[in-house]
C-alpha positions as CSV (number, residue, x, y, z in Angstrom):
1,M,-28.3,-21.1,0.3
2,S,-26.1,-19.1,3.8
3,T,-23.2,-20.0,5.2
4,T,-22.6,-18.5,8.2
5,G,-21.4,-20.3,10.8
6,S,-20.1,-22.8,8.2
7,V,-17.0,-24.1,7.2
8,I,-16.5,-22.7,3.4
9,K,-14.5,-23.4,0.6
10,C,-12.3,-21.3,-1.8
11,R,-9.8,-21.1,-4.5
12,A,-6.9,-19.3,-3.3
13,A,-3.1,-18.4,-4.0
14,V,-1.2,-20.0,-1.1
15,L,2.5,-20.1,-1.0
16,W,4.3,-23.1,0.2
17,K,7.6,-22.3,0.6
18,A,10.7,-19.1,0.0
19,G,10.9,-18.5,-3.8
20,A,8.1,-20.7,-4.6
21,P,5.4,-19.9,-7.0
22,F,2.1,-19.1,-6.0
23,S,-0.4,-22.8,-6.2
24,I,-3.9,-22.2,-6.9
25,E,-5.8,-24.1,-4.0
26,E,-9.1,-25.2,-2.9
27,V,-9.0,-23.6,1.0
28,E,-11.2,-23.6,4.3
29,V,-12.1,-21.4,5.6
30,A,-13.5,-21.1,8.8
31,P,-16.6,-18.9,10.2
32,P,-15.5,-15.5,11.5
33,K,-14.5,-15.4,15.2
34,A,-16.0,-12.3,18.5
35,K,-14.6,-9.1,16.5
36,E,-14.1,-10.8,13.3
37,V,-15.6,-10.5,10.1
38,R,-15.7,-13.1,7.3
39,I,-15.5,-11.1,3.7
40,K,-15.5,-12.5,0.3
41,I,-12.9,-10.5,-2.0
42,T,-14.1,-9.4,-5.4
43,A,-10.8,-7.6,-6.1
44,T,-7.3,-7.7,-5.0
45,G,-4.4,-5.6,-6.1
46,L,-0.7,-6.6,-6.4
47,C,1.3,-4.4,-4.8
48,G,5.1,-3.9,-4.6
49,T,5.6,-5.4,-1.3
50,E,4.6,-8.4,-1.9
51,I,6.5,-9.1,-4.5
52,K,9.4,-7.8,-1.7
53,M,7.5,-10.6,0.7
54,L,8.4,-13.0,-2.4
55,E,12.8,-12.4,-1.9
56,N,11.9,-12.5,2.5
57,Q,11.4,-15.6,4.8
58,M,7.7,-15.2,6.3
59,Q,6.2,-18.2,8.2
60,Y,4.9,-21.1,5.5
61,P,2.4,-21.9,4.2
62,I,1.1,-18.8,3.9
63,I,-1.9,-16.5,1.4
64,L,-0.5,-12.8,0.7
65,G,-2.7,-10.5,-0.5
66,H,-3.7,-7.3,1.6
67,E,-4.9,-4.7,-1.1
68,G,-8.3,-5.8,-1.4
69,A,-12.2,-4.8,-0.9
70,G,-14.7,-7.6,-0.7
71,I,-18.9,-7.6,0.1
72,V,-19.3,-9.3,4.5
73,E,-20.4,-12.7,4.5
74,S,-20.7,-12.9,7.6
75,V,-19.7,-11.7,11.1
76,G,-18.6,-12.7,14.4
77,E,-20.1,-12.6,17.9
78,G,-19.6,-9.1,18.6
79,V,-18.9,-6.7,15.5
80,S,-21.1,-3.6,15.6
81,T,-20.0,-1.3,12.0
82,V,-20.3,-3.9,9.8
83,K,-22.9,-6.2,8.4
84,A,-23.6,-9.0,6.1
85,G,-23.7,-7.8,2.2
86,D,-21.5,-4.7,3.5
87,K,-19.1,-3.4,1.1
88,V,-15.9,-3.0,2.2
89,I,-11.9,-2.5,1.9
90,T,-9.5,-4.7,3.9
91,L,-6.9,-2.7,6.0
92,F,-3.9,-3.9,7.0
93,L,-3.0,-1.0,9.2
94,P,-5.6,-1.2,11.7
95,Q,-7.9,1.6,13.8
96,C,-8.3,0.2,17.5
97,G,-9.9,3.8,18.6
98,D,-8.4,2.9,21.7
99,C,-4.8,3.6,21.6
100,A,-2.2,5.7,22.4
101,S,-1.9,6.6,18.6
102,C,-5.5,6.2,17.6
103,L,-6.9,8.7,20.1
104,N,-3.9,11.1,19.1
105,S,-5.3,13.6,15.6
106,E,-1.7,13.7,14.3
107,D,-1.0,10.1,14.8
108,N,-2.3,6.9,12.6
109,Y,-0.2,4.3,14.1
110,C,-2.3,2.0,15.4
111,I,-0.6,-0.5,18.2
112,Q,-2.9,-3.9,17.0
113,L,-0.5,-3.3,14.1
114,K,1.5,-5.9,15.6
115,Q,-0.6,-7.9,15.7
116,S,-0.7,-9.2,12.4
117,Y,3.0,-10.1,12.8
118,T,2.3,-13.3,14.1
119,S,0.3,-14.1,10.9
120,L,-2.1,-15.3,12.9
121,M,-5.3,-14.1,14.4
122,T,-6.3,-12.8,17.6
123,D,-6.4,-15.9,19.3
124,G,-3.0,-17.8,18.1
125,T,-5.0,-19.9,15.4
126,S,-5.2,-19.4,12.2
127,R,-8.9,-18.8,10.1
128,F,-7.4,-20.9,7.0
129,T,-7.0,-24.8,6.4
130,C,-5.4,-26.0,3.1
131,K,-4.4,-30.5,3.0
132,G,-5.1,-31.1,6.3
133,K,-2.4,-28.3,7.3
134,P,-2.8,-24.4,8.6
135,I,-2.2,-21.7,6.6
136,Y,-0.5,-18.7,8.2
137,H,-2.8,-14.9,7.8
138,F,-0.7,-12.2,6.0
139,A,-1.1,-8.6,7.0
140,N,-3.8,-9.8,9.0
141,T,-5.8,-9.4,5.3
142,S,-5.1,-12.4,3.3
143,T,-7.0,-10.7,-0.1
144,F,-5.5,-13.5,-2.4
145,S,-8.2,-16.0,-0.9
146,E,-11.8,-16.2,-2.6
147,Y,-12.7,-15.7,1.2
148,T,-10.8,-14.3,4.6
149,V,-11.5,-13.5,7.8
150,I,-10.3,-10.7,8.8
151,R,-10.6,-7.8,12.7
152,E,-12.9,-6.0,13.0
153,I,-11.1,-2.7,13.2
154,S,-8.9,-3.4,10.2
155,V,-12.5,-3.2,7.8
156,A,-14.0,-0.3,6.1
157,K,-17.5,0.5,5.0
158,I,-17.3,2.1,2.1
159,D,-19.8,3.8,-0.6
160,A,-22.4,0.9,-1.5
161,V,-22.4,1.6,-5.0
162,A,-18.6,1.7,-5.1
163,P,-16.7,-0.4,-8.5
164,L,-14.0,-2.6,-5.5
165,E,-12.3,-3.5,-8.7
166,K,-10.5,-0.1,-9.0
167,V,-11.0,1.2,-5.4
168,C,-9.0,-2.2,-3.5
169,L,-6.6,0.7,-4.4
170,I,-7.1,3.0,-1.9
171,S,-6.4,-0.1,0.5
172,C,-2.9,0.9,-0.3
173,G,-1.0,2.0,-2.6
174,F,-3.3,4.8,-3.9
175,S,-3.5,5.7,-0.3
176,T,0.5,5.4,0.4
177,G,1.3,7.2,-1.8
178,Y,-1.4,10.4,-2.3
179,G,-1.3,10.4,1.8
180,A,2.7,11.1,2.0
181,A,2.3,14.3,0.3
182,I,-1.2,15.5,1.5
183,N,-0.4,14.3,5.0
184,T,2.8,13.2,5.9
185,A,5.4,16.2,3.6
186,K,2.2,18.6,3.7
187,V,3.0,19.6,0.5
188,T,2.5,23.9,-0.3
189,P,1.1,25.5,-3.0
190,G,4.0,26.4,-5.9
191,S,6.5,24.1,-4.2
192,T,9.1,21.9,-5.9
193,C,8.7,17.6,-5.7
194,A,10.7,14.9,-6.7
195,V,9.6,11.3,-6.4
196,F,12.3,9.1,-6.2
197,G,10.3,5.4,-8.0
198,L,7.3,5.8,-10.3
199,G,5.0,2.6,-9.8
200,G,1.7,2.2,-8.5
201,V,2.5,4.3,-5.3
202,G,5.0,6.7,-6.5
203,L,2.0,7.9,-9.7
204,S,0.1,8.2,-6.4
205,V,2.7,10.3,-4.6
206,V,2.7,12.5,-7.7
207,M,-1.1,12.9,-7.8
208,G,-1.5,13.7,-4.6
209,C,2.0,16.5,-5.3
210,K,-0.6,18.1,-8.3
211,A,-3.9,17.7,-5.7
212,A,-1.5,20.0,-2.9
213,G,-0.6,22.5,-5.3
214,A,3.1,21.8,-6.6
215,A,4.4,23.9,-9.1
216,R,7.0,21.8,-10.4
217,I,7.3,17.7,-9.9
218,I,10.0,15.9,-10.3
219,G,9.6,12.2,-11.5
220,V,12.8,10.5,-10.9
221,D,13.0,6.3,-12.7
222,I,15.7,4.5,-14.3
223,N,12.6,3.7,-16.0
224,K,11.8,6.1,-19.4
225,D,8.9,4.0,-19.7
226,K,6.9,5.6,-16.7
227,F,7.9,9.0,-17.9
228,E,4.2,9.0,-20.5
229,K,2.0,7.6,-17.0
230,A,3.9,10.1,-14.8
231,K,3.2,12.8,-16.5
232,Q,-0.4,12.1,-17.2
233,V,-1.0,12.2,-13.8
234,G,1.2,15.6,-12.7
235,A,4.9,15.2,-12.9
236,T,5.6,18.0,-14.9
237,E,9.0,16.3,-15.8
238,C,11.3,13.1,-15.6
239,I,14.3,12.1,-15.1
240,S,16.9,9.3,-14.9
241,P,20.2,8.9,-12.8
242,Q,21.7,6.6,-15.4
243,D,22.0,10.4,-18.2
244,F,24.1,11.5,-16.1
245,K,27.2,11.1,-14.8
246,K,27.4,13.0,-11.2
247,P,24.7,12.1,-8.8
248,I,21.5,12.6,-8.5
249,Q,21.0,14.7,-5.7
250,D,23.9,17.2,-7.5
251,V,20.9,17.1,-10.6
252,L,18.2,17.7,-8.5
253,V,20.4,21.1,-6.4
254,E,20.9,22.6,-10.1
255,M,17.9,22.3,-12.0
256,T,16.1,23.7,-8.1
257,G,18.5,26.0,-7.9
258,A,18.8,24.6,-4.2
259,G,17.1,21.7,-4.1
260,V,13.6,20.7,-3.7
261,E,11.3,21.6,-1.1
262,F,9.7,18.2,-0.9
263,C,11.1,14.8,-1.9
264,F,9.8,11.1,-1.9
265,E,11.4,7.7,-2.0
266,V,9.4,5.8,-2.8
267,I,11.4,2.5,-3.7
268,G,12.4,1.5,-0.4
269,N,16.3,1.6,-1.8
270,P,18.7,2.8,1.2
271,E,21.0,4.3,-0.8
272,M,18.1,6.5,-2.4
273,V,17.2,7.2,1.2
274,A,20.3,9.4,1.5
275,A,20.3,10.5,-2.3
276,A,16.5,11.5,-1.9
277,L,17.4,13.5,1.7
278,A,20.9,14.5,0.3
279,S,18.3,16.5,-3.4
280,C,16.1,18.3,-0.5
281,H,16.9,22.3,0.1
282,E,19.1,22.6,2.7
283,S,16.2,25.1,5.1
284,H,13.8,23.7,4.5
285,G,13.7,20.9,2.6
286,V,11.8,17.7,3.9
287,C,11.9,13.5,3.1
288,V,9.8,11.2,3.0
289,I,10.4,8.2,2.8
290,V,7.6,5.7,1.5
291,G,9.1,3.1,-0.1
292,L,9.5,-0.4,2.4
293,L,13.0,-0.6,3.1
294,D,14.0,-4.0,4.4
295,Y,13.9,-4.7,8.0
296,G,17.4,-4.3,9.6
297,V,18.4,-2.9,6.8
298,Q,21.1,1.1,7.5
299,L,20.9,4.4,6.6
300,N,24.6,5.3,5.3
301,I,23.7,9.4,5.8
302,N,26.1,12.3,6.3
303,G,25.1,13.6,9.5
304,Y,26.3,16.9,7.6
305,L,23.3,17.6,5.9
306,F,21.3,17.9,9.9
307,F,23.2,21.2,9.7
308,S,20.6,22.5,8.2
309,G,16.9,22.7,8.7
310,R,16.2,19.4,6.7
311,S,13.6,17.2,8.3
312,L,13.6,13.0,7.2
313,K,9.9,11.9,7.9
314,G,8.8,8.3,7.7
315,S,4.9,7.2,6.3
316,V,2.7,4.2,7.1
317,F,-0.5,4.8,5.2
318,G,-0.5,7.9,4.4
319,G,-0.6,9.3,7.7
320,W,-4.9,8.6,7.0
321,K,-6.3,6.3,10.5
322,S,-7.6,4.1,8.5
323,R,-11.6,2.9,8.7
324,E,-12.5,6.4,9.0
325,S,-10.4,7.8,6.8
326,V,-10.9,5.1,3.8
327,S,-14.5,5.7,3.8
328,R,-13.9,9.3,3.1
329,L,-11.3,9.1,0.2
330,V,-14.3,6.3,-0.9
331,S,-16.4,9.3,-1.5
332,D,-13.8,11.4,-2.6
333,Y,-13.0,8.8,-6.4
334,M,-16.8,9.0,-5.8
335,A,-17.6,12.2,-6.5
336,K,-14.6,12.4,-8.9
337,K,-11.7,14.3,-7.4
338,F,-9.4,12.1,-8.2
339,N,-8.4,8.3,-11.2
340,L,-7.7,5.9,-10.0
341,D,-7.8,4.4,-13.6
342,P,-4.2,5.7,-14.7
343,L,-3.0,3.2,-12.3
344,I,-4.3,-0.1,-12.9
345,T,-2.3,-1.2,-16.2
346,H,-3.5,-5.0,-15.7
347,T,-6.4,-6.4,-14.9
348,M,-7.0,-10.8,-14.2
349,K,-8.4,-13.3,-12.6
350,L,-6.5,-15.3,-9.5
351,D,-5.2,-18.2,-11.7
352,K,-2.9,-15.8,-13.7
353,I,-1.0,-14.3,-10.0
354,N,2.3,-15.8,-11.2
355,E,2.2,-14.2,-14.3
356,A,1.3,-10.6,-12.9
357,V,4.4,-11.5,-10.7
358,E,6.9,-11.3,-13.2
359,F,4.6,-8.7,-15.0
360,M,5.7,-6.2,-12.0
361,K,8.9,-7.6,-11.5
362,T,10.2,-6.1,-15.5
363,G,8.0,-2.9,-15.0
364,K,5.8,-3.3,-17.7
365,C,2.9,-2.8,-15.0
366,I,2.0,-0.4,-12.7
367,R,-0.7,-2.4,-11.3
368,C,-2.4,-5.3,-11.9
369,V,-6.2,-5.7,-9.9
370,L,-6.5,-8.9,-9.5
371,L,-10.3,-10.1,-10.0
372,F,-11.8,-13.2,-8.2
């Protein structure tokens, strides 16, 4: 029986208010309008961004989730790049193809990203309803729902035989970390790198540094349980700041003789950003902020650190142009150019999402993939 053009009832994890657990509810998902795509989500990762969002004020009720993969159920008027039955990955960072950023070969920050800040679709309405109330979207993806509606510019068609329960990580975590090393920092062969934070994104940075040919990759985390996994994916050594009486930047400078050439802050901690920058080689060190800093947070950095050649850079989605790059990354995964398996430590049903959140908070989980 075709569902095209009709409202679909399905399960979703709804967040009704700040501080509340996720509630599994039956929601109604409206058909896609012009330039929109309705997707049956098969797998979605629980990203650290969602954990941070649980502590932030948002518009409620809302359906979170932005790291997803699924199959196109139907498309709205004017959609030309995907069709029903296509396997796709959802993208929190769109690629409209028309704005100044999309037209710049060195840029990926599509201006249409700002549309997702409204938590509504382009026409100012929601496609979700629950108990008679409209439900807000998140990051224009809302993948914690069995069906979701997304703008065409935020959907990437992928290889028809790709395993969605693996490649959903390319929707955010893996691409963000791997690309930060490859594209943003442009790690060079034989170089020395340090990665602050060894969660799913941090480990992806490690993988990117290794792929770029770094000779030394130092993992930094207070959770030593993550060290074995970090070494498995490419870290040459791991240290905990808690094992030293001196600042971690002093430790790294001593370990390397002059500071690391490439440093990545993958925590979203303003104090660690300052430490990461200070860990860099004073002449040519590059520090990349990958972790999500809270809106409005101010950085306290010694200005003297810039009386040299150090540089501090931001990165979003690893510098990839989302729609065109994700398809290639999935093809690279299928060609075994990188392995996503070490990043996935837990696989659970959507119903267990609150348990997955607790696993993430305790640091026992690198990435949990939720299945429908």
